[in-house]
C-alpha positions in Angstrom: -126.7 4.3 -90.1 -125.6 6.8 -92.8 -123.2 9.9 -91.6 -124.8 12.6 -90.4 -123.6 15.6 -93.0 -121.3 17.8 -92.0 -122.7 21.4 -90.9 -121.8 24.5 -93.0 -122.1 27.9 -92.4 -122.6 30.3 -95.5 -120.0 32.3 -96.8 -120.5 35.7 -98.9 -119.3 35.4 -102.3 -117.9 38.6 -104.2 -119.5 41.3 -104.8 -121.3 42.0 -108.7 -120.8 45.1 -110.7 -122.3 47.7 -110.0 -125.6 47.9 -112.4 -126.8 50.7 -114.8 -127.2 53.9 -113.2 -131.5 54.3 -112.0 -131.3 58.0 -113.4 -129.4 59.9 -116.4 -129.6 63.1 -114.6 -130.3 64.6 -111.1 -129.4 61.8 -108.0 -128.9 58.2 -109.5 -128.4 55.6 -107.6 -126.2 52.4 -108.3 -126.5 48.6 -106.8 -124.3 45.9 -106.3 -125.3 42.3 -105.1 -123.3 39.3 -103.8 -124.7 35.7 -103.0 -124.4 33.7 -99.9 -122.6 31.1 -102.0 -119.0 30.7 -100.6 -119.8 28.3 -99.1 -123.8 27.9 -99.4 -124.7 27.0 -95.8 -125.8 23.0 -95.3 -126.2 20.9 -92.8 -128.4 23.4 -90.5 -125.3 26.0 -90.8 -126.1 29.4 -90.6 -127.3 31.8 -93.4 -124.8 34.8 -94.4 -124.8 37.5 -91.7 -124.6 41.4 -93.3 -125.8 43.2 -96.3 -126.6 41.2 -99.5 -126.6 45.0 -101.7 -124.5 48.2 -101.8 -125.2 51.1 -102.9 -123.7 54.4 -104.5 -124.2 57.8 -106.1 -123.7 57.3 -110.1 -125.5 60.6 -111.7 -125.3 63.8 -109.9 -125.2 66.3 -113.3 -128.5 69.0 -112.9 -131.2 67.8 -115.3 -133.0 70.0 -117.5 -134.5 73.3 -117.2 -138.1 72.4 -117.4 -137.6 68.9 -117.0 -140.5 67.4 -114.8 -139.9 66.4 -111.2 -138.9 62.9 -111.2 -141.8 61.2 -109.5 -144.1 63.1 -112.1 -142.4 61.1 -114.9 -142.5 57.7 -112.8 -146.5 58.8 -113.0 -146.2 60.1 -117.1 -145.6 56.5 -118.0 -149.3 56.0 -117.5 -150.5 58.7 -119.6 -152.4 56.8 -122.9 -151.5 53.4 -121.7 -153.3 50.7 -122.9 -156.2 49.3 -121.2 -156.4 45.5 -120.3 -158.7 44.8 -123.3 -156.2 46.5 -125.7 -157.7 49.9 -126.1 -155.8 52.9 -125.7 -157.3 54.7 -122.6 -158.5 58.5 -122.2 -156.5 60.3 -124.0 -157.5 63.5 -122.2 -156.5 61.3 -118.8 -152.9 62.6 -117.4 -151.8 61.3 -114.3 -149.7 63.1 -111.5 -147.5 62.4 -108.6 -149.0 63.3 -105.3 -147.5 63.2 -101.9 -149.3 61.1 -98.9 -146.4 62.2 -96.4 -143.4 63.6 -95.6 -142.5 61.7 -92.8 -138.9 60.1 -93.4 -139.4 57.2 -91.4 -143.2 56.4 -93.2 -142.9 53.4 -95.2 -145.3 54.8 -97.3 -142.7 57.8 -98.1 -140.8 55.8 -101.1 -144.7 54.3 -103.0 -145.1 56.1 -106.0 -148.7 57.3 -105.8 -150.6 58.4 -108.9 -154.0 60.2 -109.5 -155.8 62.0 -112.6 -158.5 64.3 -112.2 -160.7 62.2 -113.7 -160.3 58.7 -112.6 -159.3 56.6 -109.2 -155.6 56.5 -107.9 -152.7 54.4 -109.3 -150.7 53.5 -106.6 -147.4 51.6 -107.5 -144.8 49.4 -105.1 -141.9 51.4 -104.8 -140.8 54.9 -106.5 -137.7 54.6 -108.7 -133.8 54.5 -106.5 -132.7 58.3 -106.4 -136.2 59.6 -105.8 -136.2 62.6 -103.4 -138.4 61.3 -100.2 -140.1 65.1 -101.2 -138.8 68.0 -102.9 -136.4 69.9 -101.6 -135.1 66.8 -99.1 -131.8 65.9 -98.6 -133.2 62.5 -97.6 -133.4 59.9 -101.5 -135.1 56.8 -101.7 -133.1 53.5 -102.1 -134.5 50.5 -102.2 -138.0 51.8 -100.6 -136.4 53.7 -97.5 -135.1 57.5 -97.2 -131.1 57.4 -97.4 -129.5 60.8 -96.5 -127.2 62.2 -99.4 -124.8 64.9 -98.5 -124.7 67.8 -100.5 -121.2 66.3 -101.4 -123.4 63.6 -103.6 -121.9 60.9 -101.1 -124.0 58.6 -99.2 -124.7 59.1 -95.4 -122.1 62.3 -95.5 -122.8 64.9 -93.3 -122.1 67.6 -95.5 -125.2 69.9 -95.6 -126.1 73.0 -97.7 -126.1 76.3 -95.7 -129.3 78.8 -96.1 -127.7 80.5 -99.1 -127.7 76.7 -100.9 -123.6 76.8 -100.4 -122.7 72.8 -99.3 -120.8 73.5 -96.2 -121.3 77.4 -96.3 -121.8 79.5 -93.9 -124.3 81.3 -94.6 -122.3 84.8 -95.4 -123.3 84.9 -99.3 -126.9 85.8 -99.1 -129.4 87.7 -96.4 -132.7 86.9 -95.0 -135.7 88.4 -96.1 -138.9 87.6 -93.5 -142.2 88.8 -92.5 -145.4 87.9 -90.9 -149.0 89.6 -92.1 -152.3 89.6 -91.6 -154.5 90.2 -94.3 -158.2 91.4 -93.7 -161.4 90.8 -96.1 -161.5 93.8 -98.2 -159.7 93.8 -101.3 -160.2 90.7 -103.1 -156.4 89.6 -104.1 -153.9 91.5 -102.4 -150.1 91.0 -103.2 -148.3 89.4 -100.2 -144.6 89.8 -101.6 -142.8 90.3 -104.8 -139.6 87.6 -104.8 -136.3 88.6 -106.8 -134.7 86.3 -109.4 -132.2 84.3 -107.6 -134.0 83.4 -104.0 -133.1 80.6 -102.7 -134.8 78.4 -99.7 -138.6 80.3 -100.4 -141.5 79.5 -97.3 -144.9 80.6 -97.0 -147.1 79.6 -95.3 -150.8 80.5 -94.8 -153.7 80.1 -91.6 -156.9 80.6 -92.5 -160.3 79.0 -94.3 -159.5 76.7 -97.7 -161.6 79.7 -99.0 -158.8 81.8 -98.8 -155.8 80.4 -101.5 -152.6 81.4 -102.0 -151.6 82.5 -105.5 -148.4 82.7 -107.2 -147.0 83.7 -110.7 -144.0 84.9 -112.8 -143.6 88.2 -115.3 -143.2 85.2 -117.8 -146.2 82.9 -117.0 -149.7 83.2 -116.1 -150.0 83.4 -112.6 -152.3 80.4 -110.5 -153.8 79.0 -107.6 -151.3 76.1 -105.5 -155.2 74.8 -104.5 -156.3 72.7 -106.5 -160.2 71.8 -106.9 -160.1 69.2 -109.3 -161.3 65.9 -108.4 -158.5 64.0 -107.0 -156.3 66.8 -106.4 -157.7 68.5 -103.7 -156.2 68.5 -100.5 -153.1 66.6 -102.2 -149.6 68.1 -101.7 -148.0 67.8 -104.8 -145.1 69.9 -106.5 -145.3 72.8 -109.8 -142.0 73.6 -112.1 -141.9 77.5 -112.0 -139.5 79.9 -112.4 -136.6 77.4 -112.5 -137.3 75.3 -109.6 -139.6 73.0 -108.2 -142.3 74.4 -106.0 -143.9 71.9 -103.0 -147.4 72.7 -102.0 -148.0 70.9 -98.6 -152.0 70.9 -97.3 -152.4 70.6 -93.7 -155.1 69.2 -91.8 -155.8 72.3 -89.8 -156.8 74.3 -92.6 -153.1 75.9 -93.2 -151.4 75.8 -96.5 -147.5 76.1 -97.0 -145.5 76.1 -99.9 -141.4 76.1 -100.1 -138.7 76.1 -102.9 -135.0 75.5 -102.8 -134.3 77.8 -105.9 -132.6 79.5 -107.3 -135.5 80.9 -109.1 -134.8 81.9 -112.5 -137.2 84.9 -112.7 -139.2 87.1 -110.1 -142.2 85.8 -108.6 -145.2 87.4 -107.0 -147.2 85.9 -104.4 -150.7 87.1 -103.8 -153.7 85.7 -101.2 -157.5 85.9 -102.5 -159.6 86.3 -99.9 -163.2 84.8 -100.6 -164.6 85.4 -97.0 -165.1 87.2 -94.0 -162.1 85.6 -92.0 -158.9 87.2 -92.1 -155.7 85.8 -93.2 -152.1 85.6 -91.7 -149.5 84.8 -93.9 -145.6 84.3 -92.7 -143.2 84.1 -95.1 -139.2 84.1 -95.9 -136.2 84.0 -98.4 -133.0 84.3 -99.0 -131.3 86.7 -101.6 -128.1 87.0 -102.3 -126.0 89.9 -101.0 -126.3 93.2 -102.5 -130.0 92.2 -104.3 -132.4 95.1 -104.4 -135.9 94.5 -103.3 -139.3 95.8 -103.4 -141.2 95.5 -100.3 -145.1 95.7 -100.5 -146.8 98.5 -97.9 -150.5 99.2 -97.3 -152.0 102.2 -99.6 -151.4 105.5 -98.2 -154.3 108.2 -96.7 -156.3 109.7 -100.0 -154.9 113.2 -101.0 -158.9 114.3 -101.2 -161.8 113.9 -99.9 -163.9 114.3 -102.7 -163.6 114.2 -106.6 -160.7 112.5 -108.2 -157.4 112.2 -106.9 -154.5 109.2 -106.0 -153.4 107.1 -103.2 -149.8 105.9 -103.3 -148.6 102.7 -102.4 -144.8 101.7 -102.3 
């Protein structure tokens, strides 16, 4: 009879070098790996217990202004890609990232989902490490899971921004502007608010029929509806870059729509509601401005100064 081989439990080898950063701007991630080879398990010995990979934050510099959201960048590579027959795809088709969930515990939140106006979905395996779980989130996708990164750029850090977007701040450098309004059917397009340049943590929520839509614009760019009717994009949460920041538009199942942005904005924004049916629209909004910022507050029109002939009413 031969000797029974000795039972050897596995042991971890040395950590390898950290690989190239996953991003050149924004929050990038590096990974280092080790193998269970010092020694390798044999003779029925146990495999190594513990982490095979470790991660660290690498790039923390800001991306250039007007850069695409990182998820959109990852969908952009499908534009004009050659088909399996070697022909170039329809040059008019462009791909945009959409979000299927904002639940950080949902395993699908770190899956890349792209869609176009003209064709079907493209669903990837997972987004590149360092992709926000959703715009404005302090959780980032790392190896397919949402992981918290503090505002100090450290994994697992408890450092958080205050409402003014100051890391570990005390909310003393800004003031909150908030209001809840109900808009009745009448004038088709009604201005809700003018948001000053430099605003942060902007939140708008509208509750009413989906035929009543939110519209947003700046002094430099044309305004547009946040809700998209094009094939594939309707009823999908997605992001937009506007006024130097990223706005995240969320479609809710109960005919409510909302959007938010971290800011700061580099231009004044105007938000309108378009009333297209006989229902009213309830709008709740808030944002923060630096201390000492002067703001315009929109009020109702005054009564007309004359009961006949031509005259004017005043809106302040």
